[in-house]
N, C-alpha and C positions, 0 to 999 in steps of 0.2 A: 840220339842222332838223328837230321832226319834223313827215311832210308831211301827217300822218291815216288811221287805217283806214276801209276799208271792210264794213260790217255786211254779212252775210249773204252773207258771199263766201267763208266757211267752206265744209267738207262734214264727213260723215259716212263710218263705213267701208266701207259695200257699201247703194248705194236694194236690191238685192237683186228685180231683176224679177223672175229666173226664180220667183217666190214667192208672184209677184200672183195668177197662176192657179190657186195649189194652196190654197184653201178647208179641205183637211185640215191643213196645216201651220200655217196659218194660225191658226184654231182650236187646236191644242196650243198654242201661244205662245200664247195668251191663257189654254186651262183649267190650264196649268204655274206659272201664276202670275208668272213672271219674269220675263212683257211689262213695261214701261213705257211708259203713254200719259197722254200732254197732252191734258187738256181747253180747249178754244179755244168762247169763247162771242164771237157777233155780232163774228169778228176778234181779238178779244185773248183771249191765252194766259195761259193760269193762272199766275203768277208765286209766289216767294218772296222775299222780303226787299227791297230796293232800294238803287238807290246802287250803289259797286262790290260790294253782296252781293247785288244781287238775284240766282235764278235760277228757270230754270222750273219747275213745281210739280207736275213728274209724278206719278203715281199708277200704282196696281194693276189691277186689273181687278174687284177686288169693292171699288172707292171711291162711296161711295152719290151723288158730284157727275155719276159716266155713267148714273145712272138714267132719268137725262133725254136720253140717246146713242143717237141710232138706229144700228142694227147694218146694213153692216159699218164697222169704224172705219176707219178710210183707212192704209195696212201703207206707213210711211215708210222703214222698211229695218232693217239692225242696224246696231249702233253698241257697243264696247267687249262682244264678243259676247252683244249682250240688245236683241231684237227691240222693236221705237219702232213704236209708232202715234200719229194723234190722233183723237182726237173733237172731234164737232161738239154744243155743249149750247145752242145759238140758241134751241128752243123754249121752255128756260127765259126767263119774264119777272119778273129780281128788281124786288119795292116800291120804289118812291120812286125811280125812275129819275128824274138829271137830262137831260131831252135837251138842250133850250138848250148845257151845259155839252160835253153827246155832242156836239153840231155844229161845235164849232168850232174851228181848224184842230189844235189840241193836246187831245186830250178827255183830260185830269189824272184825270178819274172813276176810282172803283175798284168793284168789285161782287164780296162772297163769296155764295158758295153757302153754302146752310143747311148746319150740323152736317159741312161739311167743318172738318179743324183748323187755326187759329190763325195765323196768319202767311201761310195761300194768299185768294190776294190774283186778278180778272183785271183786265189792266191792259193801256194803249195802247203795242203793241209799237215804236213810233218811239221812245218815253219810256226804255223800256229795251236799246236795239238796241245801242249801247255799253257796257252794262256785262255784258249777254250771253257763254259764250263761244261761242268764234266756230262749233261745229259745235250749239249750242244754238242760239243764233241763225239758223243755216242750217234747222234742222228747225221750231223756228216759223215764221220768212218760208215754206218751204215748205207748211205745212201750213194757212195765214191765206191764200194764194196758192190750195190747191187749193176748200177751201169758200167759195169766196169763188168760184169758177168755177160749183161743182155748184146755187151758190141763186140762181146766175144764167140757168142752161140747162136748166132743171128739165123745158125740154119739147124733143123731138125735132125740130129745125129740118129735117127732111127733108117729116115729112106731119102736126107739129102735137102729137103724143099723147103723153105722156107721160113720160118715160127713169130710167132707174133708176140706181143707180149700179150699180157695174160696177168686175173685175177690182181689187179689194181699193180701191179708190175712185179707181181712174184713168183709167177711162175712163164713159163713162154710156151702156149700150144700149134700145133704142128696140124693148120688146115688141107693138107695131102693126107696123111695117116693117123690123123686123131692122136697123134706122142701127149703126154706130157713133159717138160722137163723144169726141173726144181732149179735153184742158186746152188753155187757151187762153192764149198768152203776148204782149202787143202791144211787141215794139221801141219805144224813145225812144229818138230821140239827146238829147245832153245835153254843154251845148258851153260850153269855155269862147273868147273874140274879143276876143285880143288887137291894140297895134296901139302902139309901141312901146313904154312903161313904164305902161300901162295897158288897166284890164280892164274888159268890157263887161259887168254884169250888172244885173240887172234884177228887179222883185216885183212881185207881184200882189194883188190885191186883198184881205185878208183874213189878212194873214203878218205872222205881231208885227214892231209896231214896229220900225226900221231895217233889217230883214230884205232881204238882196238874195245872188241867186246865181245861179247860170251857166242862162243859157236854155233852153229843154227844148222839146222838140213829137214827136206820133207820125210815126214814118216812113208813109208811103202805099204804096198797092202802086206796083210796080214802079219802086219808089224806090231809087238807094244809097244809102247811109248821107252819102256827102260829099254828094249832091244834097242829101239831106234837113238837113242841116245848113242850104247854102248857100242852101234856101228858107225853114225857118224865123226864123234873124239876120235876113230878109232882108223878111219877111212881116211879125214884131214888131217890128221896130226901121227898116227901112232902110238897114237896113248891109252892105254885098257884100263876101262873107269871101274867101278864096283861100287854101293852103296845107294841105285840112282834113287831117289824119288822128285815128285809128282811136286812143285811150289804153289804156282798162281798160272792163271793163264789173262792174254790179251788176245781181243780183235787184233786186227793191222791189216786195211785196207788200199795191200800197198804187193800186189792185186787183190785180192781176196783171201788171206790165211788166217789161221788161229793158232798163237801162241802158243807154245805148251812149255812153262819155266819150269826146269828141273835142277838137282846139283844131282853131283857124283862124290867120289873119290879116286883120285889117280892113284893106279899101284906104278906106272914106267913113268919117268919123267923124259927120256930121247923124248922128242920131236924130228916128226920125219914127214916134213910138207907133200902135200899133191898137190894137183893144180890152180884146183880153188879155192887156196889160200896164197895169200900175200908172202906175210909172215901170222907168224903163232909165237908168241913167247908165255915162260913163267914170270908173272910180275908179282915182287912184294906186298904186302897188304900195305906197307907203310908206302910205298910209291904210287898203288893207289888209290892211298886215302891222299894223297897229294895232287897228283890229277883232281881227285876228284871235289880238289877242296880249290882246285886254279892256279896251286902253285910251278906244276911241273907243264910247262908249254909243249912238251917232249909225250907227254901220257895225258891221252884224252878220250874219259871215259864216254858209253854209249851214250846219244842226246837223253834231255830230260825230259818224261813222259815215255819214254822207250820200255817193255816190260827188261828187257837188259840192264839198265839202269838203276830199273826200284831192286834185282836179281846180287847186284852189284852192293847196292846199302843196305839191305839184308845180308850181305855178308862182310860186311868193311863192320854195324853193324851185336857183329858176332848171333845173329841168327839163326843161322842155317847149321852153326855147327854141331851144335848136339845130335845131330844125325848121324859123327861117322864115332860118335865115343863110344 
């Protein structure tokens, strides 16, 4: 069976890190007109099309949508012999924003920048992640995570003075004390917990009705992945686990996590919820399969493209069972 792919796990030809400190070369890329630039508005990449036809809305350096974007642009690297950048136009304030809809679990609103060609819009990356090509999805995820870091780290952690973007967007420097700051990625364990023919799944308040997914939580300082899995499962459900192992990882730019997918075997079954989850339950393989195939409206598995969806698919296909024999 198809175990499901993971969005954002693609790559592009080269991040070309050696060029980040070369402003002359970066300037030539932009002035010569062959660079591709991805406008991003408050975490939403510019897109074109929908469904299977969705693609990123790349523009060139003369596009009017970039008039609100501060420079330097974020240099993403080289792909298909073409330099790729991203530009943050979050300073633009669209008319009549539906802020209530934007605060939902899945923001389905779209925004059109005035004067752009028909068909271009800013849309939620989670909604299009399963349709974008692997390289484009990875580029968009990187841009989203980096711009979120810049927005949340505008001041120097050493002296409190304003910092500025440097090294083509890959560092922030403080002119006051000379400190350098580097992008942050937060490790998160996400785990399938099994017991015989059953899978432990949970849901958070605010999720779509019927959606259940793998448990997850941040890795704490001084903690191994295995210990983080054991602690998070026990804290959230009271269940104890063993035979924990790593399976796969996924960048998750909401806002800046690296999801570390694991599996583990439960040694207890009684669930005691804490206040982090709205519900947690044991779900049989048969019910998971019905939900996976869309036959059970009362059980919706994790969204396609997410690592949780991939892990559940591996479990359904019997590809993680051998760890516990």
